[in-house]
C-alpha positions, 0 to 999 in steps of 0.5 A, a space after each residue: 134801461 133796467 138791463 143796461 143797469 143790471 149789466 154794469 159790474 159793481 164798483 169795488 170801493 178803494 181803501 182810503 190811503 195808498 197803503 192801507 195795510 200799514 196805517 198803524 205802522 205809519 201812526 206809530 212811527 209818527 209819534 214814535 220818530 218825534 219822541 226818539 228824535 227828541 231824546 236823540 238830540 238830547 243825547 247827542 248834545 250831551 255827548 258833544 258838550 260833556 266830552 269837550 268839556 272834559 278835555 278842556 277841564 282836565 288838560 293834563 294827565 295828572 289831573 285826569 289820574 286824579 279824577 279817575 282815582 276819585 271815582 274809583 274809590 266811589 262805590 256809590 257812584 260805581 253802583 249808580 253808573 256802573 264800574 269805573 273804566 279808567 276814566 283818565 282817557 277821553 275814551 274811558 271817561 266816555 265809556 263810563 259816563 255815557 253808557 251808564 247815564 244814557 242806558 238808564 235814560 234809554 231804558 225809561 224812554 223805551 219802556 214808557 214809549 212802548 207802553 204808551 203807543 201800544 197798550 195806551 192807544 188800544 186802551 183808548 179804543 183807537 185800535 178797534 177801528 184799525 182791527 175792523 179793516 184789512 188787518 189782524 191782531 198779530 198783524 197790527 202788533 207787528 205793525 206797532 213794532 215796526 213803528 217803535 223800530 222807526 223811533 229807535 232809528 231816529 234815536 240812534 241816527 241822532 245819537 250817532 251824529 253826536 258821537 261822530 261830531 265828538 270823535 272828529 274832534 282832536 281831543 277825542 279822535 274816534 274812528 267812524 266805526 268806533 262811533 257807530 258802535 258806541 251809538 249802537 251800544 248807547 241805544 241797546 238798552 232803549 231797544 231791549 225795553 221798547 221790546 219789554 214794554 211791548 210784551 207788558 202791553 200784551 200781558 196787562 190790561 191797562 197802560 199803567 199796568 203795563 208800565 209798572 210791569 216793565 218798570 219792575 223788570 228795569 228795577 230788577 235789572 238795574 239792581 242786579 247790575 248795582 250789586 255786581 259793580 259794588 262788589 268785585 267778587 259778585 261782578 259775575 252777576 253783571 251778566 245776569 242783567 240786561 243793563 250789565 250786558 251793555 256795560 260790558 260791551 265797553 265800545 271805546 276802550 275794549 270793544 266786546 261785540 259778544 257782549 251785545 249778543 244776549 241783547 239780540 237773542 232777548 230781542 228776538 225772543 221777546 218780539 216773538 213772544 209778543 206777536 204770539 200773545 197778540 194773536 191769542 187775545 181779543 182786542 182790548 183784553 190782556 193775556 194776564 186779566 187784572 182785577 177790577 180794583 186793587 189797593 193803591 201801589 207805592 212801589 216807586 216811592 219804596 224804590 226811592 227809599 230803597 236806593 236812599 238806603 243804599 247810598 247811605 250804606 255805601 257812603 262810608 266805604 266810599 270815603 275810605 280813600 283820601 285821595 279819591 275823596 278829595 276828588 270827590 270834594 272837588 266835584 261836589 264843590 263845583 255844585 256848591 257843597 263843602 261838608 265832610 267827605 261822607 257828606 260830600 258823597 252823600 250830596 252827590 248821590 242825592 242828585 240821583 234821588 232828586 232825578 227819581 222824585 222829579 220822575 214821579 212828578 212827570 208820571 203824575 202830570 202824564 197821567 193827568 193828560 191820559 185821563 183827558 185824552 182817553 175820555 176819563 175826564 169827561 165821565 167825571 165832569 158830567 157829575 157835580 164836579 168841575 175842571 177846577 177841582 179835578 185840576 187842583 185835587 190831582 196836583 194836590 195829591 201829586 204834591 203830597 206824594 213828591 213830599 212823601 217821597 222826599 221824606 222817605 229819601 232822607 230817612 232811607 238814607 239816615 238809616 243806611 248811613 246810620 248802619 255804617 256809623 257815618 256820623 251824619 245826623 238824622 236832621 241833616 238827612 231828612 233836610 236833604 230829602 226835603 231839599 230835593 222836592 222843590 225840583 219836583 214840584 217845579 216840574 209839576 208845575 211846568 207840566 201843568 202849565 203845558 197841560 193847560 196851554 199845549 196838551 198834546 205836548 205835555 209828555 214830550 215837554 215834561 220828560 224832555 226837560 227832565 232829561 235835559 236837566 239831569 244830564 246838564 247837572 251831571 256835566 257841571 258836576 264833573 267839568 266846567 261848563 258855561 254858567 247860562 247852560 247850567 242855569 237851564 237845568 232845574 237841578 243846578 239851582 238845588 245845593 247838594 245837601 247835606 254837603 252844605 245847607 240847603 238854600 231855602 230862599 232858592 228853593 222857595 222861588 223854585 216852588 213858587 214858579 211851580 205854583 205860578 205854572 200850576 195856576 196859570 195852567 189851570 186857567 188855561 185849561 178851563 178856558 180851552 175846549 176839551 175836545 180840541 186838546 
């Protein structure tokens, strides 16, 4: 009997799952595809809605020419969204509006998604078990990159669907090839910053540092592109910015595939460096070791103030063309503004600052979710501290940051406008800065509510709603859109100060809704089990 038992060969244990070598790729892909599909849906709907609204609003060539003259003379808008591209045609309008806006949003999605699903997961210790199996650090990173590519494909598919749907309409008449190339251009920036975020995840030891590192690269690329688009003599600088490469591709008006060649080169180079660094470090470590402690960084707040200075500086020059300024006044009038030429221009560009401040809110509420998901909150709650005190303290600090950002935005805009002797008063611009705070507070309250009720979807809901609100607001500012659709945007309920006096009653309601959401979120947070979050 003993001999029979000894003669039987030992049975090998089969690994769990059909493809154990691709566990990490499938894990990252599931999360990246959900996020990419959401943003792709927003991108596609934005293309469909705004193109059709443009065609129905500006039916005559004369009206389209007037709009083109308005934006051709608006230095601030060209700096923020890219140089004007003969928007007196549907194709020219689509090139300018969608490439300028969606490239920025796609870049932010890319860097946040890559750092969350790579450095964030590794920081939380979820890679440790996978690396103990049938893979290496380099292979694991390759799998994660493949998962991110699946998310990019989802973003491209739904964006392309929106472009094709738009192209089939008689007012647009884009061919299938044009639509596909258009979609490739729109997601090119997202692809680059997915790769840059992955590289930053190898260099930095925490998700926040990785996101900040990738954010600095994005800020520099955006700043160089802005400088290139505000001065024709410096337009050659556009080739030094990844966002400039996307801008110069001009997919619908003057296609130049060569402009996307640097995008491909950058992707290959960054991915190669990322894979190399992944194989030279230990799990959980970083190629650039960070300090155990550091001073608080308020770079994003400073960036908001710096952008406000640029807006104030260019406001006066944007108003020199009387014909163009009349068009800008009509645009801002749709949003409720009726001030001077310079005030109208500042009111329009303050919407960009409102978006950036709301982005601070989204980052703060997402950080709160990360603290809970990664187990940091558990270490705090074992001490004499309650969930309520943690929740209230974090929201209170976030609210102060948003308020400070609004004050810096107003002060910075005044400094820029005063340097050009525009005549806009200090008080009106500080008030305009405070006017952009309530949307951020509302988003903070919405995020707190989702954190308490549906914590796993906090990031998706907050960033998805922020992107939707921003896109819908810009739709209403340029073309006539149904009022019920505009009401879904939190920015639509914010008047474009200083072009008009802020509606403090409306701002009080928005702030009150944010406070209500925060209170309900706190109640739900205290009632649910943390381990089931």
